Each structure stands twice: as structure tokens, then as C-alpha cells.
C-alpha positions in Angstrom: 4.3 -26.7 -23.6 5.4 -23.4 -25.2 7.7 -21.1 -23.3 5.5 -18.4 -21.7 8.2 -15.8 -22.5 7.7 -16.4 -26.2 4.1 -15.1 -25.9 5.3 -11.8 -24.5 5.7 -9.1 -27.2 7.9 -6.6 -25.3 11.5 -7.3 -24.3 11.1 -5.2 -21.1 8.3 -7.5 -20.0 10.4 -10.6 -20.7 13.3 -9.2 -18.5 10.9 -8.6 -15.6 9.3 -12.0 -15.9 12.7 -13.7 -16.1 13.8 -12.0 -12.9 10.6 -12.9 -11.2 11.0 -16.6 -12.1 14.4 -16.5 -10.3 12.7 -14.9 -7.3 10.0 -17.6 -7.3 12.7 -20.3 -7.3 14.6 -18.7 -4.5 11.5 -18.2 -2.4 10.2 -21.8 -2.8 9.2 -23.1 0.6 9.6 -19.7 2.3 7.0 -17.3 3.8 7.3 -15.1 0.7 6.6 -17.9 -1.8 2.9 -17.0 -2.3 3.7 -13.3 -2.9 6.3 -14.1 -5.5 4.1 -16.6 -7.3 1.3 -14.0 -7.4 3.9 -11.4 -8.6 5.1 -13.7 -11.4 1.5 -14.5 -12.5 0.6 -10.9 -12.4 3.5 -10.0 -14.6 2.7 -12.8 -17.1 -1.0 -12.0 -17.3 -0.3 -8.2 -17.5 2.3 -8.6 -20.2 0.0 -10.7 -22.4 -3.0 -8.4 -22.0 -1.5 -4.9 -21.6 -3.3 -2.3 -23.7 -6.5 -4.3 -24.0 -9.8 -4.4 -22.1 -8.7 -7.7 -20.6 -5.9 -5.9 -18.8 -8.3 -3.4 -17.4 -10.5 -6.2 -16.2 -7.6 -8.0 -14.5 -6.5 -4.7 -12.9 -10.0 -4.0 -11.5 -10.5 -7.5 -10.2 -7.1 -7.6 -8.6 -7.9 -4.6 -6.5 -10.4 -6.8 -4.5 -7.9 -9.5 -3.7 -6.2 -10.0 -0.4 -3.3 -12.0 1.1 0.2 -12.5 -0.1 -0.8 -13.9 -3.5 -3.2 -11.1 -4.3 -0.7 -8.5 -3.2 1.9 -10.0 -5.4 -0.5 -10.2 -8.4 -1.4 -6.5 -8.1 2.3 -5.6 -7.8 3.0 -7.5 -11.0 0.3 -5.7 -12.8 1.4 -2.3 -11.5 5.0 -3.1 -12.6 3.8 -3.9 -16.2 2.0 -0.5 -16.2 5.2 1.3 -14.9 7.5 -0.3 -17.5 5.1 0.7 -20.2 4.9 4.3 -19.2 
């Protein structure tokens, strides 16, 4: 399986994703684990699709999600937008 970071074109995104991977590992088994897993997946999906219609679709669909995972996913997408600004 290829390293997901190798699919990310921007070094700023890679740094965010690497930091989130550490947080996911630290949170494993804790109450915050679902948030950090959603956050990591939001970062990964956002980084790969940023600047495309697919990113806009992810962003609009994420607005309707609830719970820790959904909140983390939305936060990950928002951070990709912030880093890109």
C-alpha cells in the first residue's frame, strides 16, 4: 500500500497530516479517538482534493455530519483551507 503522504502535493499538508497521525496514535482507546480519526481523514481527503469540485462536495457534505468523527472531519477540511489561504 502506498504511503498516503506521497499522494499529497503540498508540504504544508504533509506536515499537518503527520502531526495528526501522531495525535491519532496518542488518542487510541480514549474518548477523543473518533474525533482525531475524523480529523486525520478530513485532512487527507481535503489535501488530495483541495482546489477541485470534489473538495467543495466534501466540504458541503461534511456540514451535515454530527458526532465526534464528523466534527473532526470538518475541522480537518477547515484546516486545509486555512493552510492554503
